[in-house]
N, C-alpha and C positions, 0 to 999 in steps of 0.2 A: 479399636486402634485408639491412641489416646490424643489428645489435639492439642498443642502448643498452645494453642488461644482459650485461656479462660473468660470465663463472663462474671465477673465481680459486679453487686447492686446493677444491675441491666448495662456495665460498663465493659469493654474489653479490652481483655489486657492481655501480652506476650508474656507468656509462663520462659523465665531465664532456660538460657540451654543448661542440659547437663555438667557434671564437671568433665567427663570422659566425653562428650563431645567438644568441647572447649578445645581440652587437648588434641585432638584429632585433626582440628581445624588450624591450630597453631600450627602442629607438626606440618600439613598440608602446605600452609604460608612459607613456613620455614623450608623445606624443599622448593618449593617452584622458586623464593630467592635464592636459593642457592644453586639452583641451576642454570638461573638468570645470570649471577656473580660470575658463574663455570663460563657458560655462552663468551661472557663478553673478554674476560682474560685469557681466555683461549684462542681469541678470536672465530671463536666456529661460526658463527654466522656468516662472516666477510669469507671462511674458506669454502663453504657451501656456494653463497655468492658468485664467487670467484670459480670456483671449481665449474659451475654451470655455463658463464659466461664465457671459460677457455675451450670449453670441450665443446659449445655451439661453433664456434671460429676455429676449430681444431684445423679443418681440411686447409683453412686459407692460411693456415699460421704455419705449420707441421714443416714445408719447405724453404721456409726463410727463419725459421728459430732454431734456437738450440732444442725445445720441444722436451722437456723433462720429462712426462710421462711416459715417455717413447724408452727409458730408459731402463737397463733393467742390470741387477748385481752380476761381475764375474768375479770379482773376488770381494770376498763379505769377515769382515771382524778380522783380519788377519794382523797378528803382532810383528812389528817390524824388529827384528834379531840387531842389537843392540842399544836398543833401547828400552826403556822401563817405564820411562813418564812425562808429563808435560811436555806431549808431543801438538803443539799450535803451529796454524795456518800452512797454507800451500802457493806454491805456484811452479807453473811449467816455463822453462828452459829451452827455448823455441831455437837457441845457437846448437845446443849441445843437446837437446834432446833427450833429457832428464827432468826429474822433479826436483825442485827444491822443498823444503818444510824448514820449521825451526822447534826447538826447544826453549822452554823458556826457565829452566830453572834444573839444578840436577845432572847434569851439567847445563850451561848454556850455550848450545849451539845452532848454526845453521848444518842441514843436513843435506845432501845428494844422495836420491831413490832413483831407481829403475822402475820401468812403469810395471813391473809386477810387485814393487813395494821392498826391492831388496835395497839396503844402504852401502853406495857405494860410495860416501867420501864424508869428512866433517871438516867442518869451519868453525873453532870454537869460538863464541862472541865475548870478547872484552870489552871491560868498561859499561856493556849496555845493562841496560835497568830491568823493564819488563817488555820484550820483543812477543809481540802478539803477530800484527797483519806481515805480509810477506806479498813484495810483488817484482818481477820479471820486467825490467824498461830496455834490453835487448841490447846488441853488442857489449855482453858485460854488464851492465849497470843492474845492481841491486836497487829496492829501496825495501828497510823494514821500518815498522811501527811500533815505537817504543812506548808501552802503550799509558804507563805513570804518569811518564813524564810530557806527553801529548806533542810525542816528536817524530819526524819521519827522518828517516837517517839515511844516507845516499851513498854506496861503493861500490868498486870496481871486483869482482869476483876473481879471485886469485885464478893464477893458471896452474898453481896445482894445491892441493888442499892442505890448509892453514890458518892459524888466527886471524880472524878479523877484528881492527884496534878503531875503537870508536872514534877513542880523539884523534886519527885521520882520514875521518869521514866528513863530508860535508850533513848541515843538517838541518830541519825547519821546524821551529818549535809553533804549535797554533793553539796556546792554552784558550781553549773557547770553553767553557762551561765545565771547568776543569770535576774529575769525580773520581781520585783517587784511583782503585781498579775498575772503575768501569769507563775508561779512556779510548784511545783510537784502539778497533776492535782489529782491521777489515781493510783491506787498502790493493785496489789494480788500478790496472794500466791501460789507458785507451792510446797507440801511437799514433792513429790517423792524425789525433787533436792534438797527444800531445799532453794528454791528463788523466793527475787519477784522482782517481774515486776514493774518499777515505769516509770512512764509517767508524761514528763513536759507542758503544754496544746499546746502553740503556740508562735511562733514569738521566736525561731523557736520552732515547735514540736518535741517531741525528746523521746526516751524510752531508758531504762538501765536495764540490769537484773545484781542483785546484791545475789550470790551464797556464802551459810555459814553464814547465818545470825543465827537461832536457836543457832548453835554450838557456834557463837561467843559471841551469847548472854549469853551461858551456861559457860562462860571462857576459850573458847578454840578457840582466833582468826584466822581466816581461812576464810576472804573474799576475793571473787575475782567478780570485778564490771565488765558487759561487756556493749559496747554503739553497743546499736539496732538498732540506729535509722535508719539505712539502711531500717528497714523494713518498718517504717513509711512511707521514703519518697516514696521508690517505691508500694506498697503496699497499704497504709490505705489513701484510696480520700478522706480524709474530713477534711475540714477546723481546726478542731482542736479534741484533746479529753479531755473529761471529767470526764472519768472514765474506768477505767480495773478491767476484771476480770477472774480468773480462773477456767477451767471447769479439775474437780480432772480424770473426765472419761475419756475424752479424751481427756486428753494433752494441749486443746486449750485454744486460750487466748482471750477473749471477749474485743473489743473496745468502747464505745461509745463516741457521738460527738454529743455536745449541739448544735452549729450553724447547723451542717449538716441534725440533727434528724438520725441521724443512729447509729445501731451497728452492729457492724463489725463482723467475727470470722476469727481468723489466726489460721495458723496451726503451729505444734511447729518448723517447718521452717519459719514462719512471710507470708506465702503466704496466702492469702484470700480465703477460703472457700465459704462461704457465708456470706449473709448480709440482712438486714428489714430497711424498713423506718419506721419512727414517727411522720409523716406527717399526717394530717387528710384526704387529697383528695386520698391518696394511701391505697394500704391493709385493715384497718378492723377497724380502728381508726376514729372514728367518728370527731375528732379536733385533731391538732400537739400537740404534748408536748410542751409546753412552753418553758422550760427549761430543761433537761433531764441531770441530776447530778449524777446519781449512779443507779450501775446494778451488777447483782448478780444471780447467779443459785442455786437452793437448794439441797439434796441430792439424790430427784425425778425430776431432771430436768425441775421443775420446774422456770419459771425468771422473777425477780423481776425488776422494775424499779420507781427510785422517781425523782421528778420533781421539781425544786422551782415553789413557792413559798412553800408546802408542798403537792404535789398530790403525788397517790400511783396508778404503775398500777402491772398489775398481767399477764403472759401470759401463756398459755399451749398450749400443741401440738396437733395437727388438731388428 
């Protein structure tokens, strides 16, 4: 076998590597760099860390958390009849016992659905720009996050289905790091503390808590805005935020990611409690949810997700 070391005039020298060896080395380096980049981009290292951490403490959390790993699909990717595209955001109306959703184009509407995904009412949205986030605040009060305008729009749900006019609603604009079509994507309401959670989708991802909302709408101005982006930077291992929901029973916040196909549960301190994937290659889904844009829990703890273009999912605890 030949040696890569040769002796010339009594002096040892290293023989240059053959071109083929250099190519293989460069390919190996490129592969390693690519894998490292993929791991960082998709937060795979953080997913593994939180998987181990949450499952170590599963016994202590399961009785007092939403506990997303315990949910299995009851309805998967069911098209909603009467809706063809742009289905986005979801909330549960605790007073009427139905689901609310929005479409942000073709046409622009708020929809009422039953818990099997059947369309029961339409509310045309007149004068809205790009409705993306949605939350129900109780006693008929609804808030929609208008993404491009960085605007929160508050209105009373009509007693009978009909148009909802932007110029008849109240609104709050937070033009914070405006980013065109990467603005406010998720909104959730905590009734105990009269607090809205508002999320910016990405570039960068941000999270805010706005307290005193209902009181201010009633005429007593008492707003307090708190930046919770640190929660996102430290604990939300997804590339974007497409929706939020607040669980009144546990006080935990649910975060949905379209790009990462993830649902994440956060404690009142912003720490990850549990998560589950919406990929078809994992858990119990036959196919990956194409573009999950809305998430909500009902009073019985059943979990609902909507995905563009018009797909409905329902999950129930084992």
